C-alpha positions in Angstrom: -12.9 -8.6 -18.9 -12.0 -10.7 -16.1 -8.4 -10.9 -17.2 -8.0 -7.3 -17.3 -9.5 -7.1 -13.6 -6.9 -9.7 -12.5 -4.0 -8.1 -14.1 -4.8 -4.8 -12.5 -5.4 -6.2 -9.1 -8.5 -4.2 -9.1 -9.7 -5.4 -5.7 -7.0 -3.5 -4.0 -7.8 -0.2 -5.8 -10.0 1.4 -3.0 -6.9 1.4 -0.7 -5.3 3.9 -3.0 -8.4 6.2 -2.7 -8.3 6.3 1.0 -4.6 6.9 1.0 -5.1 10.0 -1.2 -8.1 10.9 0.7 -6.1 11.3 4.0 -3.7 13.8 2.3 -6.7 15.7 1.1 -8.1 16.0 4.5 -5.0 16.9 5.9 -4.7 19.7 3.3 -8.2 20.9 4.6 -7.4 20.6 8.3 -3.9 21.8 8.3 -2.7 23.6 5.2 -6.1 25.3 4.4 -6.2 25.3 0.5 -6.1 28.7 -1.0 -8.5 27.6 -3.6 -12.0 26.9 -2.0 -13.0 24.5 -4.8 -11.3 21.4 -3.3 -13.1 18.9 -5.5 -11.2 19.3 -8.7 -8.0 18.7 -6.9 -9.4 15.8 -5.1 -10.5 14.3 -8.5 -7.1 14.9 -10.0 -5.5 13.2 -6.8 -7.7 10.1 -6.9 -7.6 9.6 -10.9 -3.8 10.1 -10.9 -3.2 7.7 -7.9 -5.5 5.1 -9.3 -3.7 5.4 -12.8 -0.3 5.1 -11.2 -1.4 2.0 -8.9 -3.0 0.3 -11.9 0.0 1.0 -14.2 2.3 -0.4 -11.5 0.1 -3.7 -11.4 0.1 -4.0 -15.4 3.9 -3.6 -15.5 4.6 -6.2 -12.8 3.0 -8.7 -15.1 4.8 -7.5 -18.0 8.2 -7.6 -16.5 7.5 -11.0 -14.9 6.1 -12.8 -18.0 9.1 -15.1 -18.0 8.8 -16.1 -14.4 5.0 -16.4 -14.7 5.2 -18.8 -17.7 7.0 -21.1 -15.4 5.5 -20.5 -11.8 2.0 -18.9 -12.5 1.0 -20.0 -16.0 -2.7 -19.1 -15.3 -1.9 -15.4 -15.2 -3.4 -13.3 -17.8 -0.3 -12.9 -20.0 1.3 -16.4 -20.0 -2.3 -18.0 -20.3 -2.6 -15.9 -23.6 -5.9 -14.1 -22.3 -3.8 -10.8 -22.9 -0.9 -10.2 -25.0 2.2 -8.7 -23.4 2.3 -5.9 -26.1 -1.3 -4.8 -25.2 -0.7 -4.9 -21.4 2.5 -2.8 -22.0 0.6 -0.2 -24.2 -2.2 -0.1 -21.5 0.2 0.3 -18.7 2.0 3.0 -20.7 -1.3 4.9 -21.1 -2.2 4.6 -17.5 1.6 5.7 -16.3 1.2 8.8 -18.5 -2.2 9.8 -17.1 -1.0 9.3 -13.6 2.2 11.3 -14.1 0.7 13.9 -16.3 -2.5 14.8 -14.6 -1.0 16.4 -11.5 1.3 18.5 -13.4 -1.8 20.5 -14.5 -2.2 21.5 -10.7 1.5 22.4 -9.8 5.0 21.6 -9.9 5.1 20.0 -6.6 2.2 17.7 -7.4 3.7 16.8 -10.7 7.1 16.1 -9.1 5.6 13.8 -6.5 3.7 11.9 -9.2 6.6 11.6 -11.3 8.8 10.3 -8.3 5.9 7.7 -7.6 5.9 6.6 -11.3 9.8 6.2 -11.3 9.7 4.2 -8.1 7.0 1.8 -9.2 8.9 1.2 -12.5 12.1 0.5 -10.7 10.1 -2.0 -8.4 8.6 -4.0 -11.2 12.0 -4.2 -13.0 14.1 -5.1 -9.7 11.7 -6.9 -7.3 12.6 -10.5 -8.6 16.2 -9.8 -8.1 16.6 -8.0 -4.8 14.6 -7.9 -1.6 15.4 -4.1 -1.1 12.8 -3.6 -3.9 10.0 -3.6 -1.1 11.4 -0.2 0.0 10.5 1.0 -3.5 6.9 -0.3 -3.1 6.5 1.2 0.3 7.7 4.6 -1.1 5.1 4.4 -3.9 2.4 3.7 -1.1 3.5 6.4 1.0 3.9 8.8 -1.7 0.0 8.7 -2.5 -0.7 10.5 0.8 1.7 13.2 -0.1 0.1 13.5 -3.7 -3.2 13.9 -2.1 -2.1 16.8 0.0 -0.2 18.5 -2.9 -3.1 18.1 -5.4 -5.2 20.2 -3.2 -2.8 22.9 -2.2 0.3 23.8 -4.0 2.5 24.3 -0.5 3.4 27.6 0.3 3.8 29.2 3.7 4.2 27.5 7.2 0.7 26.1 7.5 1.0 24.3 3.9 4.5 23.2 4.9 3.3 21.8 8.2 0.5 19.8 6.4 2.9 18.4 4.0 5.2 17.4 6.8 2.2 15.6 8.3 1.4 13.9 5.0 5.1 12.6 4.8 5.1 11.1 8.2 1.7 9.4 7.9 2.7 8.1 4.4 6.0 7.0 5.9 4.2 4.8 8.6 2.2 3.2 5.8 5.3 2.6 3.7 7.0 0.8 6.7 3.9 -1.4 6.7 3.8 -2.1 3.2 7.5 -2.8 3.0 7.3 -5.2 6.1 4.0 -7.3 4.7 5.8 -7.4 1.1 8.9 -9.0 2.6 6.6 -11.6 4.2 5.2 -12.4 0.8 8.5 -13.0 -0.8 9.0 -15.9 1.5 5.7 -17.5 0.7 5.9 -21.3 0.3 3.6 -22.5 -2.7 3.3 -25.3 -5.1 5.2 -23.0 -7.4 8.1 -22.4 -5.0 9.7 -25.6 -6.1 10.8 -23.9 -9.3 12.7 -21.1 -7.6 16.0 -21.4 -5.7 15.5 -21.1 -1.9 18.9 -19.4 -1.5 18.9 -16.6 -4.1 15.6 -16.8 -5.5 16.8 -17.1 -9.0 14.4 -19.3 -11.3 15.5 -23.0 -11.4 15.7 -25.5 -14.3 13.1 -28.1 -13.8 15.6 -30.7 -14.9 18.5 -29.6 -12.7 18.9 -30.2 -9.0 21.4 -27.4 -8.8 21.0 -23.6 -8.9 22.8 -22.1 -12.1 23.3 -18.8 -10.2 24.4 -19.6 -6.6 25.0 -23.4 -6.6 22.5 -24.4 -4.0 20.3 -27.6 -4.1 17.3 -27.1 -6.0 15.5 -30.5 -6.0 11.7 -30.2 -5.1 12.2 -31.6 -1.5 15.2 -29.3 -0.8 13.3 -26.4 -2.1 10.3 -26.7 0.0 12.3 -27.6 3.0 14.7 -24.7 3.0 12.0 -22.1 2.0 9.6 -23.3 4.8 12.5 -23.1 7.4 13.4 -19.6 6.3 9.9 -18.4 6.4 9.5 -19.6 10.0 12.6 -17.5 10.9 11.7 -14.5 9.2 8.1 -13.9 8.7 7.4 -13.4 12.5 9.6 -10.4 12.4 8.2 -9.1 9.2 4.8 -9.7 10.3 5.3 -7.8 13.7 6.6 -5.0 11.4 3.4 -4.5 10.2 2.2 -3.3 13.6 3.8 0.0 12.9 0.4 1.1 11.9 -0.7 1.4 15.6 2.3 3.7 16.5 0.7 7.1 15.5 -2.3 6.4 17.9 0.0 5.1 20.6 2.0 8.4 20.2 -1.0 10.4 20.4 -2.0 8.9 23.5 1.3 9.4 25.3 1.2 13.0 24.0 -2.1 13.7 25.3 -1.3 12.2 28.8 2.1 14.3 29.1 0.9 17.8 27.6 -2.8 17.4 27.4 -5.0 17.0 24.6 -5.0 19.3 21.4 -8.6 19.8 21.7 -11.1 22.5 22.6 -14.3 21.6 24.7 -15.4 18.4 26.5 -17.1 17.0 23.4 -13.9 17.3 21.5 -11.8 15.6 24.1 -14.3 12.8 24.3 -13.9 12.4 20.6 -10.3 12.5 20.8 -9.9 9.8 23.4 -12.3 7.6 21.6 -10.6 7.8 18.5 -7.4 6.7 20.1 -8.9 4.1 21.8 -10.9 2.4 18.7 -8.1 2.9 16.4 -5.4 1.5 18.6 -7.3 -1.6 19.9 -9.2 -2.2 16.4 -6.2 -2.1 14.1 -3.9 -3.7 16.6 -6.4 -6.5 17.3 -6.8 -7.0 13.5 -3.3 -7.1 12.9 -2.6 -9.5 15.6 -5.2 -11.8 14.2 -3.5 -11.5 10.8 0.1 -12.4 11.9 -0.7 -15.0 14.8 -0.9 -18.0 12.2 2.2 -17.0 10.3 4.8 -18.9 12.3 3.5 -22.3 11.8 1.4 -22.1 8.7 3.2 -21.2 5.4 0.0 -21.3 3.4 -1.3 -18.4 5.6 1.0 -16.1 4.0 -1.5 -15.2 1.1 -4.3 -14.5 3.4 -2.0 -12.3 5.8 -0.9 -10.1 2.8 -4.5 -9.4 1.7 -5.5 -8.5 5.2 -2.4 -6.4 5.5 -3.4 -4.6 2.4 -7.0 -4.1 3.5 -6.2 -2.8 6.9 -4.6 0.3 5.3 -8.4 1.6 4.9 -8.8 1.2 8.7 -5.5 3.1 9.3 -6.5 5.9 6.9 -9.9 6.0 8.8 -8.4 6.3 12.2 -6.0 9.1 10.9 -9.0 11.1 9.6 -11.1 10.6 13.0 -8.4 12.7 14.8 -9.1 15.6 12.2 -12.6 15.8 13.3 -11.4 17.7 16.3 -10.1 20.5 14.1 -11.7 23.9 15.1 -12.4 24.3 11.5 -16.1 23.4 10.5 -14.9 22.5 7.0 -12.1 20.2 8.1 -14.4 18.5 10.5 -17.0 17.9 7.8 -14.3 16.6 5.5 -12.8 14.3 8.2 -16.3 12.8 9.0 -17.1 12.0 5.4 -13.6 10.6 4.9 -13.9 8.3 7.8 -17.2 6.9 6.5 -15.7 6.5 3.0 -12.7 4.8 4.4 -14.8 2.2 6.3 -17.0 1.6 3.3 -13.7 1.1 1.2 -12.5 -1.7 3.9 -15.5 -3.7 3.4 -15.4 -3.2 -0.3 -12.0 -4.4 -0.5 -12.6 -7.4 1.7 -15.5 -8.2 -0.4 -13.6 -7.8 -3.7 -10.7 -10.1 -2.3 -13.1 -13.2 -2.4 -13.7 -12.4 -6.0 -10.9 -11.0 -7.7 -7.2 -12.0 -6.6 -5.5 -9.0 -4.8 -1.9 -10.6 -5.2 
């Protein structure tokens, strides 16, 4: 059982739930679903999003089995705890559920799920070959917000279109964050890095000091030295890129100062300002603390990646906190429950990371 939990990276799964939940709350607050029974749509979105994420994790190991045999022999497939065929079959089932279920709700929801499925397969197939694949991973994550929106309300009309646009914007911010920390993860210097060319990333031959792909030096000392130097130059920039998560809250603060707060009543204004302050300071401080050791500690990359995954739940909580200022009682109720759920998921993810590897 533990082998399956490892290959699924189950400890990260609650972040998927909060991503989808943000889209659902946006649907209630902005798009006003035509179907008052929002629970079925929310269940479809959460189950589909979870299956798509888990399928991506499984196929990642299926595609990387040759590399893992050399670099990470303890992973479930190369260690023999799970067969490659069993993993591929299970991943196919998960992918089919993740893509097929949203089609029962509507064409747009089904199309979004299909797009996420295609992107995750493309990422799993290409990530070992090109750094640009991190954009596909970011797209998968951003698509979860839009999926949550679409599964509650098949968009039609101005309000629904506005809600869908907001979901795309919020998902886009999360996508940039994911792409940024994924780029940092590509440059991690570990004991296994000595089996990969530091120039092109191509797996190197244990008995060869020259990369057969690009001709760079691939002896153990050269690999570690070059990879460490490259990481020192690059990871600070990519680490800073994760700070994009605070930009929506900064934008809202500037907007409120320039044109006034989009709220009604003093109590609503106080909540709006409080949500801005707590979200901006809290998420910003968490990200700064995560990135401050990257410049001089190559081994800190793994911890940075895990914290960057977990902070998505805090970002989601902050977004939903703003929706509590909505004039709709249903939206305020949904947003309040969403904030509590997201905060609970944050602690669940951090607790799970200490027990099941999230990367």
